[in-house]
PDB file of N, CA, C and O in Angstrom:
ATOM      1  N   UNK A   1       7.877 -12.000  26.850  1.00  0.00           N
ATOM      2  CA  UNK A   1       6.716 -11.147  26.897  1.00  0.00           C
ATOM      3  C   UNK A   1       7.113  -9.688  27.030  1.00  0.00           C
ATOM      4  O   UNK A   1       6.471  -8.816  26.444  1.00  0.00           O
ATOM      5  N   UNK A   2       8.148  -9.414  27.782  1.00  0.00           N
ATOM      6  CA  UNK A   2       8.594  -8.034  27.978  1.00  0.00           C
ATOM      7  C   UNK A   2       9.171  -7.470  26.685  1.00  0.00           C
ATOM      8  O   UNK A   2       9.069  -6.270  26.430  1.00  0.00           O
ATOM      9  N   UNK A   3       9.776  -8.330  25.867  1.00  0.00           N
ATOM     10  CA  UNK A   3      10.345  -7.873  24.601  1.00  0.00           C
ATOM     11  C   UNK A   3       9.248  -7.383  23.656  1.00  0.00           C
ATOM     12  O   UNK A   3       9.444  -6.424  22.910  1.00  0.00           O
ATOM     13  N   UNK A   4       8.095  -8.048  23.693  1.00  0.00           N
ATOM     14  CA  UNK A   4       6.984  -7.637  22.838  1.00  0.00           C
ATOM     15  C   UNK A   4       6.490  -6.246  23.200  1.00  0.00           C
ATOM     16  O   UNK A   4       6.141  -5.459  22.320  1.00  0.00           O
ATOM     17  N   UNK A   5       6.460  -5.941  24.487  1.00  0.00           N
ATOM     18  CA  UNK A   5       6.005  -4.623  24.935  1.00  0.00           C
ATOM     19  C   UNK A   5       6.974  -3.553  24.462  1.00  0.00           C
ATOM     20  O   UNK A   5       6.548  -2.489  24.012  1.00  0.00           O
ATOM     21  N   UNK A   6       8.268  -3.818  24.556  1.00  0.00           N
ATOM     22  CA  UNK A   6       9.260  -2.845  24.120  1.00  0.00           C
ATOM     23  C   UNK A   6       9.200  -2.656  22.605  1.00  0.00           C
ATOM     24  O   UNK A   6       9.365  -1.542  22.107  1.00  0.00           O
ATOM     25  N   UNK A   7       8.964  -3.744  21.880  1.00  0.00           N
ATOM     26  CA  UNK A   7       8.871  -3.665  20.431  1.00  0.00           C
ATOM     27  C   UNK A   7       7.670  -2.813  20.022  1.00  0.00           C
ATOM     28  O   UNK A   7       7.776  -1.979  19.123  1.00  0.00           O
ATOM     29  N   UNK A   8       6.549  -3.020  20.670  1.00  0.00           N
ATOM     30  CA  UNK A   8       5.343  -2.253  20.346  1.00  0.00           C
ATOM     31  C   UNK A   8       5.554  -0.777  20.667  1.00  0.00           C
ATOM     32  O   UNK A   8       5.179   0.085  19.873  1.00  0.00           O
ATOM     33  N   UNK A   9       6.146  -0.475  21.813  1.00  0.00           N
ATOM     34  CA  UNK A   9       6.412   0.914  22.180  1.00  0.00           C
ATOM     35  C   UNK A   9       7.384   1.539  21.190  1.00  0.00           C
ATOM     36  O   UNK A   9       7.194   2.687  20.789  1.00  0.00           O
ATOM     37  N   UNK A  10       8.413   0.817  20.790  1.00  0.00           N
ATOM     38  CA  UNK A  10       9.391   1.334  19.847  1.00  0.00           C
ATOM     39  C   UNK A  10       8.749   1.609  18.489  1.00  0.00           C
ATOM     40  O   UNK A  10       9.006   2.647  17.879  1.00  0.00           O
ATOM     41  N   UNK A  11       7.903   0.669  18.006  1.00  0.00           N
ATOM     42  CA  UNK A  11       7.224   0.874  16.732  1.00  0.00           C
ATOM     43  C   UNK A  11       6.267   2.060  16.788  1.00  0.00           C
ATOM     44  O   UNK A  11       6.162   2.827  15.831  1.00  0.00           O
ATOM     45  N   UNK A  12       5.577   2.205  17.900  1.00  0.00           N
ATOM     46  CA  UNK A  12       4.662   3.332  18.071  1.00  0.00           C
ATOM     47  C   UNK A  12       5.437   4.644  18.030  1.00  0.00           C
ATOM     48  O   UNK A  12       5.021   5.595  17.369  1.00  0.00           O
ATOM     49  N   UNK A  13       6.553   4.695  18.730  1.00  0.00           N
ATOM     50  CA  UNK A  13       7.386   5.895  18.731  1.00  0.00           C
ATOM     51  C   UNK A  13       7.937   6.188  17.337  1.00  0.00           C
ATOM     52  O   UNK A  13       7.978   7.343  16.914  1.00  0.00           O
ATOM     53  N   UNK A  14       8.354   5.158  16.635  1.00  0.00           N
ATOM     54  CA  UNK A  14       8.891   5.314  15.290  1.00  0.00           C
ATOM     55  C   UNK A  14       7.838   5.868  14.333  1.00  0.00           C
ATOM     56  O   UNK A  14       8.128   6.755  13.530  1.00  0.00           O
ATOM     57  N   UNK A  15       6.634   5.351  14.421  1.00  0.00           N
ATOM     58  CA  UNK A  15       5.557   5.834  13.546  1.00  0.00           C
ATOM     59  C   UNK A  15       5.209   7.290  13.857  1.00  0.00           C
ATOM     60  O   UNK A  15       5.011   8.094  12.946  1.00  0.00           O
ATOM     61  N   UNK A  16       5.135   7.620  15.131  1.00  0.00           N
ATOM     62  CA  UNK A  16       4.817   8.994  15.510  1.00  0.00           C
ATOM     63  C   UNK A  16       5.920   9.948  15.095  1.00  0.00           C
ATOM     64  O   UNK A  16       5.635  11.061  14.653  1.00  0.00           O
ATOM     65  N   UNK A  17       7.169   9.541  15.226  1.00  0.00           N
ATOM     66  CA  UNK A  17       8.258  10.420  14.830  1.00  0.00           C
ATOM     67  C   UNK A  17       8.286  10.601  13.317  1.00  0.00           C
ATOM     68  O   UNK A  17       8.641  11.677  12.835  1.00  0.00           O
ATOM     69  N   UNK A  18       7.921   9.575  12.563  1.00  0.00           N
ATOM     70  CA  UNK A  18       7.875   9.696  11.106  1.00  0.00           C
ATOM     71  C   UNK A  18       6.810  10.706  10.692  1.00  0.00           C
ATOM     72  O   UNK A  18       7.012  11.479   9.756  1.00  0.00           O
ATOM     73  N   UNK A  19       5.695  10.698  11.381  1.00  0.00           N
ATOM     74  CA  UNK A  19       4.645  11.659  11.070  1.00  0.00           C
ATOM     75  C   UNK A  19       5.057  13.057  11.500  1.00  0.00           C
ATOM     76  O   UNK A  19       4.784  14.027  10.794  1.00  0.00           O
ATOM     77  N   UNK A  20       5.704  13.172  12.637  1.00  0.00           N
ATOM     78  CA  UNK A  20       6.097  14.482  13.155  1.00  0.00           C
ATOM     79  C   UNK A  20       7.161  15.144  12.287  1.00  0.00           C
ATOM     80  O   UNK A  20       7.133  16.361  12.105  1.00  0.00           O
ATOM     81  N   UNK A  21       8.086  14.373  11.753  1.00  0.00           N
ATOM     82  CA  UNK A  21       9.163  14.941  10.960  1.00  0.00           C
ATOM     83  C   UNK A  21       8.862  14.967   9.458  1.00  0.00           C
ATOM     84  O   UNK A  21       9.735  15.310   8.661  1.00  0.00           O
ATOM     85  N   UNK A  22       7.672  14.618   9.079  1.00  0.00           N
ATOM     86  CA  UNK A  22       7.324  14.596   7.655  1.00  0.00           C
ATOM     87  C   UNK A  22       7.279  16.018   7.111  1.00  0.00           C
ATOM     88  O   UNK A  22       7.033  16.978   7.842  1.00  0.00           O
ATOM     89  N   UNK A  23       7.519  16.125   5.838  1.00  0.00           N
ATOM     90  CA  UNK A  23       7.486  17.420   5.164  1.00  0.00           C
ATOM     91  C   UNK A  23       6.032  17.860   5.032  1.00  0.00           C
ATOM     92  O   UNK A  23       5.245  17.184   4.370  1.00  0.00           O
ATOM     93  N   UNK A  24       5.668  18.964   5.639  1.00  0.00           N
ATOM     94  CA  UNK A  24       4.285  19.436   5.636  1.00  0.00           C
ATOM     95  C   UNK A  24       3.942  20.229   4.386  1.00  0.00           C
ATOM     96  O   UNK A  24       2.793  20.640   4.219  1.00  0.00           O
ATOM     97  N   UNK A  25       4.907  20.453   3.505  1.00  0.00           N
ATOM     98  CA  UNK A  25       4.617  21.212   2.297  1.00  0.00           C
ATOM     99  C   UNK A  25       3.907  20.370   1.250  1.00  0.00           C
ATOM    100  O   UNK A  25       3.254  20.922   0.365  1.00  0.00           O
ATOM    101  N   UNK A  26       4.016  19.062   1.326  1.00  0.00           N
ATOM    102  CA  UNK A  26       3.322  18.217   0.355  1.00  0.00           C
ATOM    103  C   UNK A  26       1.856  18.116   0.733  1.00  0.00           C
ATOM    104  O   UNK A  26       1.504  18.085   1.912  1.00  0.00           O
ATOM    105  N   UNK A  27       1.014  18.067  -0.274  1.00  0.00           N
ATOM    106  CA  UNK A  27      -0.418  17.986  -0.013  1.00  0.00           C
ATOM    107  C   UNK A  27      -0.947  16.636  -0.464  1.00  0.00           C
ATOM    108  O   UNK A  27      -0.401  16.004  -1.368  1.00  0.00           O
ATOM    109  N   UNK A  28      -1.992  16.220   0.166  1.00  0.00           N
ATOM    110  CA  UNK A  28      -2.639  14.966  -0.204  1.00  0.00           C
ATOM    111  C   UNK A  28      -3.551  15.212  -1.395  1.00  0.00           C
ATOM    112  O   UNK A  28      -3.930  16.349  -1.677  1.00  0.00           O
ATOM    113  N   UNK A  29      -3.893  14.149  -2.083  1.00  0.00           N
ATOM    114  CA  UNK A  29      -4.824  14.251  -3.197  1.00  0.00           C
ATOM    115  C   UNK A  29      -6.188  14.605  -2.643  1.00  0.00           C
ATOM    116  O   UNK A  29      -6.683  13.929  -1.742  1.00  0.00           O
ATOM    117  N   UNK A  30      -6.798  15.642  -3.161  1.00  0.00           N
ATOM    118  CA  UNK A  30      -8.078  16.106  -2.649  1.00  0.00           C
ATOM    119  C   UNK A  30      -9.204  15.631  -3.568  1.00  0.00           C
ATOM    120  O   UNK A  30      -9.137  15.781  -4.788  1.00  0.00           O
ATOM    121  N   UNK A  31     -10.227  15.062  -2.963  1.00  0.00           N
ATOM    122  CA  UNK A  31     -11.408  14.636  -3.700  1.00  0.00           C
ATOM    123  C   UNK A  31     -12.503  15.644  -3.407  1.00  0.00           C
ATOM    124  O   UNK A  31     -12.785  15.959  -2.251  1.00  0.00           O
ATOM    125  N   UNK A  32     -13.110  16.139  -4.460  1.00  0.00           N
ATOM    126  CA  UNK A  32     -14.167  17.130  -4.303  1.00  0.00           C
ATOM    127  C   UNK A  32     -15.400  16.492  -3.661  1.00  0.00           C
ATOM    128  O   UNK A  32     -15.669  15.311  -3.877  1.00  0.00           O
ATOM    129  N   UNK A  33     -16.147  17.264  -2.875  1.00  0.00           N
ATOM    130  CA  UNK A  33     -17.347  16.718  -2.219  1.00  0.00           C
ATOM    131  C   UNK A  33     -18.387  16.183  -3.202  1.00  0.00           C
ATOM    132  O   UNK A  33     -19.050  15.186  -2.917  1.00  0.00           O
ATOM    133  N   UNK A  34     -18.534  16.843  -4.364  1.00  0.00           N
ATOM    134  CA  UNK A  34     -19.522  16.365  -5.329  1.00  0.00           C
ATOM    135  C   UNK A  34     -19.113  15.049  -5.957  1.00  0.00           C
ATOM    136  O   UNK A  34     -19.966  14.273  -6.388  1.00  0.00           O
ATOM    137  N   UNK A  35     -17.828  14.793  -6.013  1.00  0.00           N
ATOM    138  CA  UNK A  35     -17.356  13.503  -6.509  1.00  0.00           C
ATOM    139  C   UNK A  35     -17.757  12.396  -5.533  1.00  0.00           C
ATOM    140  O   UNK A  35     -18.202  11.322  -5.939  1.00  0.00           O
ATOM    141  N   UNK A  36     -17.594  12.673  -4.262  1.00  0.00           N
ATOM    142  CA  UNK A  36     -17.977  11.690  -3.236  1.00  0.00           C
ATOM    143  C   UNK A  36     -19.480  11.459  -3.262  1.00  0.00           C
ATOM    144  O   UNK A  36     -19.936  10.321  -3.151  1.00  0.00           O
ATOM    145  N   UNK A  37     -20.259  12.542  -3.409  1.00  0.00           N
ATOM    146  CA  UNK A  37     -21.719  12.416  -3.488  1.00  0.00           C
ATOM    147  C   UNK A  37     -22.102  11.572  -4.700  1.00  0.00           C
ATOM    148  O   UNK A  37     -22.993  10.728  -4.610  1.00  0.00           O
ATOM    149  N   UNK A  38     -21.439  11.794  -5.826  1.00  0.00           N
ATOM    150  CA  UNK A  38     -21.724  11.009  -7.018  1.00  0.00           C
ATOM    151  C   UNK A  38     -21.411   9.535  -6.844  1.00  0.00           C
ATOM    152  O   UNK A  38     -22.169   8.675  -7.293  1.00  0.00           O
ATOM    153  N   UNK A  39     -20.291   9.243  -6.191  1.00  0.00           N
ATOM    154  CA  UNK A  39     -19.917   7.846  -5.938  1.00  0.00           C
ATOM    155  C   UNK A  39     -20.940   7.175  -5.026  1.00  0.00           C
ATOM    156  O   UNK A  39     -21.343   6.038  -5.269  1.00  0.00           O
ATOM    157  N   UNK A  40     -21.357   7.879  -3.980  1.00  0.00           N
ATOM    158  CA  UNK A  40     -22.343   7.311  -3.053  1.00  0.00           C
ATOM    159  C   UNK A  40     -23.682   7.100  -3.762  1.00  0.00           C
ATOM    160  O   UNK A  40     -24.320   6.062  -3.587  1.00  0.00           O
ATOM    161  N   UNK A  41     -24.108   8.082  -4.563  1.00  0.00           N
ATOM    162  CA  UNK A  41     -25.365   7.954  -5.290  1.00  0.00           C
ATOM    163  C   UNK A  41     -25.322   6.777  -6.259  1.00  0.00           C
ATOM    164  O   UNK A  41     -26.274   6.001  -6.336  1.00  0.00           O
ATOM    165  N   UNK A  42     -24.227   6.641  -6.993  1.00  0.00           N
ATOM    166  CA  UNK A  42     -24.092   5.524  -7.930  1.00  0.00           C
ATOM    167  C   UNK A  42     -24.100   4.190  -7.197  1.00  0.00           C
ATOM    168  O   UNK A  42     -24.681   3.219  -7.683  1.00  0.00           O
ATOM    169  N   UNK A  43     -23.463   4.135  -6.036  1.00  0.00           N
ATOM    170  CA  UNK A  43     -23.429   2.900  -5.256  1.00  0.00           C
ATOM    171  C   UNK A  43     -24.829   2.512  -4.784  1.00  0.00           C
ATOM    172  O   UNK A  43     -25.225   1.351  -4.885  1.00  0.00           O
ATOM    173  N   UNK A  44     -25.571   3.485  -4.269  1.00  0.00           N
ATOM    174  CA  UNK A  44     -26.942   3.202  -3.810  1.00  0.00           C
ATOM    175  C   UNK A  44     -27.816   2.783  -4.989  1.00  0.00           C
ATOM    176  O   UNK A  44     -28.610   1.849  -4.878  1.00  0.00           O
ATOM    177  N   UNK A  45     -27.670   3.468  -6.105  1.00  0.00           N
ATOM    178  CA  UNK A  45     -28.452   3.143  -7.300  1.00  0.00           C
ATOM    179  C   UNK A  45     -28.175   1.727  -7.784  1.00  0.00           C
ATOM    180  O   UNK A  45     -29.107   0.969  -8.054  1.00  0.00           O
ATOM    181  N   UNK A  46     -26.902   1.366  -7.895  1.00  0.00           N
ATOM    182  CA  UNK A  46     -26.556   0.012  -8.334  1.00  0.00           C
ATOM    183  C   UNK A  46     -27.004  -1.046  -7.335  1.00  0.00           C
ATOM    184  O   UNK A  46     -27.414  -2.140  -7.724  1.00  0.00           O
ATOM    185  N   UNK A  47     -26.927  -0.723  -6.055  1.00  0.00           N
ATOM    186  CA  UNK A  47     -27.402  -1.667  -5.036  1.00  0.00           C
ATOM    187  C   UNK A  47     -28.898  -1.908  -5.183  1.00  0.00           C
ATOM    188  O   UNK A  47     -29.354  -3.047  -5.088  1.00  0.00           O
ATOM    189  N   UNK A  48     -29.662  -0.849  -5.412  1.00  0.00           N
ATOM    190  CA  UNK A  48     -31.106  -1.011  -5.600  1.00  0.00           C
ATOM    191  C   UNK A  48     -31.423  -1.814  -6.858  1.00  0.00           C
ATOM    192  O   UNK A  48     -32.360  -2.612  -6.860  1.00  0.00           O
ATOM    193  N   UNK A  49     -30.661  -1.613  -7.916  1.00  0.00           N
ATOM    194  CA  UNK A  49     -30.863  -2.396  -9.140  1.00  0.00           C
ATOM    195  C   UNK A  49     -30.587  -3.872  -8.876  1.00  0.00           C
ATOM    196  O   UNK A  49     -31.348  -4.734  -9.315  1.00  0.00           O
ATOM    197  N   UNK A  50     -29.513  -4.164  -8.169  1.00  0.00           N
ATOM    198  CA  UNK A  50     -29.175  -5.562  -7.854  1.00  0.00           C
ATOM    199  C   UNK A  50     -30.251  -6.195  -6.990  1.00  0.00           C
ATOM    200  O   UNK A  50     -30.626  -7.347  -7.211  1.00  0.00           O
ATOM    201  N   UNK A  51     -30.755  -5.451  -6.002  1.00  0.00           N
ATOM    202  CA  UNK A  51     -31.814  -5.978  -5.137  1.00  0.00           C
ATOM    203  C   UNK A  51     -33.077  -6.240  -5.946  1.00  0.00           C
ATOM    204  O   UNK A  51     -33.718  -7.276  -5.769  1.00  0.00           O
ATOM    205  N   UNK A  52     -33.445  -5.317  -6.832  1.00  0.00           N
ATOM    206  CA  UNK A  52     -34.653  -5.491  -7.639  1.00  0.00           C
ATOM    207  C   UNK A  52     -34.534  -6.698  -8.570  1.00  0.00           C
ATOM    208  O   UNK A  52     -35.480  -7.474  -8.704  1.00  0.00           O
ATOM    209  N   UNK A  53     -33.383  -6.858  -9.208  1.00  0.00           N
ATOM    210  CA  UNK A  53     -33.183  -8.002 -10.106  1.00  0.00           C
ATOM    211  C   UNK A  53     -33.214  -9.311  -9.322  1.00  0.00           C
ATOM    212  O   UNK A  53     -33.811 -10.291  -9.767  1.00  0.00           O
ATOM    213  N   UNK A  54     -32.576  -9.326  -8.166  1.00  0.00           N
ATOM    214  CA  UNK A  54     -32.567 -10.533  -7.335  1.00  0.00           C
ATOM    215  C   UNK A  54     -33.974 -10.883  -6.870  1.00  0.00           C
ATOM    216  O   UNK A  54     -34.365 -12.050  -6.884  1.00  0.00           O
ATOM    217  N   UNK A  55     -34.744  -9.860  -6.455  1.00  0.00           N
ATOM    218  CA  UNK A  55     -36.121 -10.104  -6.008  1.00  0.00           C
ATOM    219  C   UNK A  55     -36.967 -10.648  -7.155  1.00  0.00           C
ATOM    220  O   UNK A  55     -37.757 -11.572  -6.964  1.00  0.00           O
ATOM    221  N   UNK A  56     -36.801 -10.075  -8.346  1.00  0.00           N
ATOM    222  CA  UNK A  56     -37.584 -10.530  -9.498  1.00  0.00           C
ATOM    223  C   UNK A  56     -37.238 -11.970  -9.869  1.00  0.00           C
ATOM    224  O   UNK A  56     -38.130 -12.775 -10.136  1.00  0.00           O
ATOM    225  N   UNK A  57     -35.954 -12.294  -9.887  1.00  0.00           N
ATOM    226  CA  UNK A  57     -35.548 -13.667 -10.208  1.00  0.00           C
ATOM    227  C   UNK A  57     -36.053 -14.658  -9.156  1.00  0.00           C
ATOM    228  O   UNK A  57     -36.471 -15.767  -9.490  1.00  0.00           O
ATOM    229  N   UNK A  58     -36.010 -14.253  -7.896  1.00  0.00           N
ATOM    230  CA  UNK A  58     -36.506 -15.135  -6.832  1.00  0.00           C
ATOM    231  C   UNK A  58     -38.009 -15.321  -6.945  1.00  0.00           C
ATOM    232  O   UNK A  58     -38.520 -16.411  -6.687  1.00  0.00           O
ATOM    233  N   UNK A  59     -38.726 -14.264  -7.331  1.00  0.00           N
ATOM    234  CA  UNK A  59     -40.177 -14.382  -7.485  1.00  0.00           C
ATOM    235  C   UNK A  59     -40.528 -15.322  -8.627  1.00  0.00           C
ATOM    236  O   UNK A  59     -41.433 -16.147  -8.501  1.00  0.00           O
ATOM    237  N   UNK A  60     -39.818 -15.201  -9.735  1.00  0.00           N
ATOM    238  CA  UNK A  60     -40.069 -16.092 -10.871  1.00  0.00           C
ATOM    239  C   UNK A  60     -39.784 -17.534 -10.476  1.00  0.00           C
ATOM    240  O   UNK A  60     -40.544 -18.440 -10.817  1.00  0.00           O
ATOM    241  N   UNK A  61     -38.697 -17.741  -9.765  1.00  0.00           N
ATOM    242  CA  UNK A  61     -38.351 -19.111  -9.347  1.00  0.00           C
ATOM    243  C   UNK A  61     -39.396 -19.667  -8.375  1.00  0.00           C
ATOM    244  O   UNK A  61     -39.767 -20.837  -8.459  1.00  0.00           O
ATOM    245  N   UNK A  62     -39.870 -18.817  -7.450  1.00  0.00           N
ATOM    246  CA  UNK A  62     -40.887 -19.263  -6.492  1.00  0.00           C
ATOM    247  C   UNK A  62     -42.179 -19.618  -7.219  1.00  0.00           C
ATOM    248  O   UNK A  62     -42.834 -20.604  -6.881  1.00  0.00           O
ATOM    249  N   UNK A  63     -42.549 -18.813  -8.223  1.00  0.00           N
ATOM    250  CA  UNK A  63     -43.758 -19.116  -8.994  1.00  0.00           C
ATOM    251  C   UNK A  63     -43.616 -20.442  -9.729  1.00  0.00           C
ATOM    252  O   UNK A  63     -44.569 -21.218  -9.794  1.00  0.00           O
ATOM    253  N   UNK A  64     -42.443 -20.708 -10.279  1.00  0.00           N
ATOM    254  CA  UNK A  64     -42.223 -21.972 -10.977  1.00  0.00           C
ATOM    255  C   UNK A  64     -42.352 -23.154 -10.026  1.00  0.00           C
ATOM    256  O   UNK A  64     -42.922 -24.185 -10.382  1.00  0.00           O
ATOM    257  N   UNK A  65     -41.814 -23.000  -8.799  1.00  0.00           N
ATOM    258  CA  UNK A  65     -41.904 -24.084  -7.819  1.00  0.00           C
ATOM    259  C   UNK A  65     -43.352 -24.304  -7.411  1.00  0.00           C
ATOM    260  O   UNK A  65     -43.800 -25.446  -7.301  1.00  0.00           O
ATOM    261  N   UNK A  66     -44.091 -23.214  -7.184  1.00  0.00           N
ATOM    262  CA  UNK A  66     -45.496 -23.354  -6.805  1.00  0.00           C
ATOM    263  C   UNK A  66     -46.312 -23.970  -7.933  1.00  0.00           C
ATOM    264  O   UNK A  66     -47.180 -24.807  -7.685  1.00  0.00           O
ATOM    265  N   UNK A  67     -46.044 -23.567  -9.152  1.00  0.00           N
ATOM    266  CA  UNK A  67     -46.764 -24.139 -10.298  1.00  0.00           C
ATOM    267  C   UNK A  67     -46.393 -25.603 -10.501  1.00  0.00           C
ATOM    268  O   UNK A  67     -47.247 -26.403 -10.883  1.00  0.00           O
ATOM    269  N   UNK A  68     -45.168 -25.959 -10.259  1.00  0.00           N
ATOM    270  CA  UNK A  68     -44.753 -27.354 -10.394  1.00  0.00           C
ATOM    271  C   UNK A  68     -45.467 -28.222  -9.362  1.00  0.00           C
ATOM    272  O   UNK A  68     -45.860 -29.348  -9.666  1.00  0.00           O
ATOM    273  N   UNK A  69     -45.638 -27.707  -8.146  1.00  0.00           N
ATOM    274  CA  UNK A  69     -46.354 -28.466  -7.126  1.00  0.00           C
ATOM    275  C   UNK A  69     -47.809 -28.656  -7.534  1.00  0.00           C
ATOM    276  O   UNK A  69     -48.378 -29.725  -7.311  1.00  0.00           O
ATOM    277  N   UNK A  70     -48.420 -27.630  -8.129  1.00  0.00           N
ATOM    278  CA  UNK A  70     -49.818 -27.749  -8.543  1.00  0.00           C
ATOM    279  C   UNK A  70     -49.960 -28.776  -9.656  1.00  0.00           C
ATOM    280  O   UNK A  70     -50.888 -29.585  -9.635  1.00  0.00           O
ATOM    281  N   UNK A  71     -49.071 -28.755 -10.609  1.00  0.00           N
ATOM    282  CA  UNK A  71     -49.127 -29.725 -11.701  1.00  0.00           C
ATOM    283  C   UNK A  71     -48.917 -31.123 -11.159  1.00  0.00           C
ATOM    284  O   UNK A  71     -49.612 -32.056 -11.563  1.00  0.00           O
ATOM    285  N   UNK A  72     -47.979 -31.281 -10.257  1.00  0.00           N
ATOM    286  CA  UNK A  72     -47.711 -32.585  -9.677  1.00  0.00           C
ATOM    287  C   UNK A  72     -48.929 -33.102  -8.933  1.00  0.00           C
ATOM    288  O   UNK A  72     -49.275 -34.278  -9.039  1.00  0.00           O
ATOM    289  N   UNK A  73     -49.575 -32.231  -8.186  1.00  0.00           N
ATOM    290  CA  UNK A  73     -50.758 -32.655  -7.434  1.00  0.00           C
ATOM    291  C   UNK A  73     -51.884 -33.045  -8.396  1.00  0.00           C
ATOM    292  O   UNK A  73     -52.592 -34.019  -8.142  1.00  0.00           O
ATOM    293  N   UNK A  74     -52.062 -32.308  -9.489  1.00  0.00           N
ATOM    294  CA  UNK A  74     -53.112 -32.643 -10.446  1.00  0.00           C
ATOM    295  C   UNK A  74     -52.807 -33.961 -11.152  1.00  0.00           C
ATOM    296  O   UNK A  74     -53.710 -34.773 -11.358  1.00  0.00           O
ATOM    297  N   UNK A  75     -51.586 -34.176 -11.513  1.00  0.00           N
ATOM    298  CA  UNK A  75     -51.211 -35.425 -12.168  1.00  0.00           C
ATOM    299  C   UNK A  75     -51.422 -36.584 -11.209  1.00  0.00           C
ATOM    300  O   UNK A  75     -51.915 -37.645 -11.593  1.00  0.00           O
ATOM    301  N   UNK A  76     -51.051 -36.371  -9.979  1.00  0.00           N
ATOM    302  CA  UNK A  76     -51.219 -37.413  -8.983  1.00  0.00           C
ATOM    303  C   UNK A  76     -52.693 -37.711  -8.755  1.00  0.00           C
ATOM    304  O   UNK A  76     -53.080 -38.870  -8.609  1.00  0.00           O
ATOM    305  N   UNK A  77     -53.512 -36.671  -8.723  1.00  0.00           N
ATOM    306  CA  UNK A  77     -54.946 -36.875  -8.526  1.00  0.00           C
ATOM    307  C   UNK A  77     -55.540 -37.631  -9.716  1.00  0.00           C
ATOM    308  O   UNK A  77     -56.425 -38.470  -9.546  1.00  0.00           O
ATOM    309  N   UNK A  78     -55.052 -37.332 -10.911  1.00  0.00           N
ATOM    310  CA  UNK A  78     -55.553 -38.023 -12.101  1.00  0.00           C
ATOM    311  C   UNK A  78     -55.115 -39.481 -12.118  1.00  0.00           C
ATOM    312  O   UNK A  78     -55.830 -40.323 -12.661  1.00  0.00           O
ATOM    313  N   UNK A  79     -53.984 -39.798 -11.552  1.00  0.00           N
ATOM    314  CA  UNK A  79     -53.490 -41.169 -11.541  1.00  0.00           C
ATOM    315  C   UNK A  79     -54.292 -42.048 -10.606  1.00  0.00           C
ATOM    316  O   UNK A  79     -54.372 -43.258 -10.816  1.00  0.00           O
ATOM    317  N   UNK A  80     -54.893 -41.463  -9.571  1.00  0.00           N
ATOM    318  CA  UNK A  80     -55.652 -42.251  -8.589  1.00  0.00           C
ATOM    319  C   UNK A  80     -56.963 -42.745  -9.163  1.00  0.00           C
ATOM    320  O   UNK A  80     -57.518 -43.711  -8.639  1.00  0.00           O
ATOM    321  N   UNK A  81     -57.475 -42.145 -10.193  1.00  0.00           N
ATOM    322  CA  UNK A  81     -58.803 -42.518 -10.723  1.00  0.00           C
ATOM    323  C   UNK A  81     -58.790 -43.816 -11.394  1.00  0.00           C
ATOM    324  O   UNK A  81     -59.823 -44.266 -11.889  1.00  0.00           O
TER     325      UNK A  81
END
């Protein structure tokens, strides 16, 4: 158990030292704010389209089930006569 604690402390120190000694002249890839806004807008738009299509398909299926029950009940009522 004590070895695990030393390993974790050593790894933490190693990671921090790697960040501290890194070359600060290199820059990260920068994403423009409008690009992020566009990605978020497209994601929300596609999500709403998926929700609308799913709701419409579920409504059609529910109507078919309700209509099938009505037909079944009418056929059954006609059979009793």
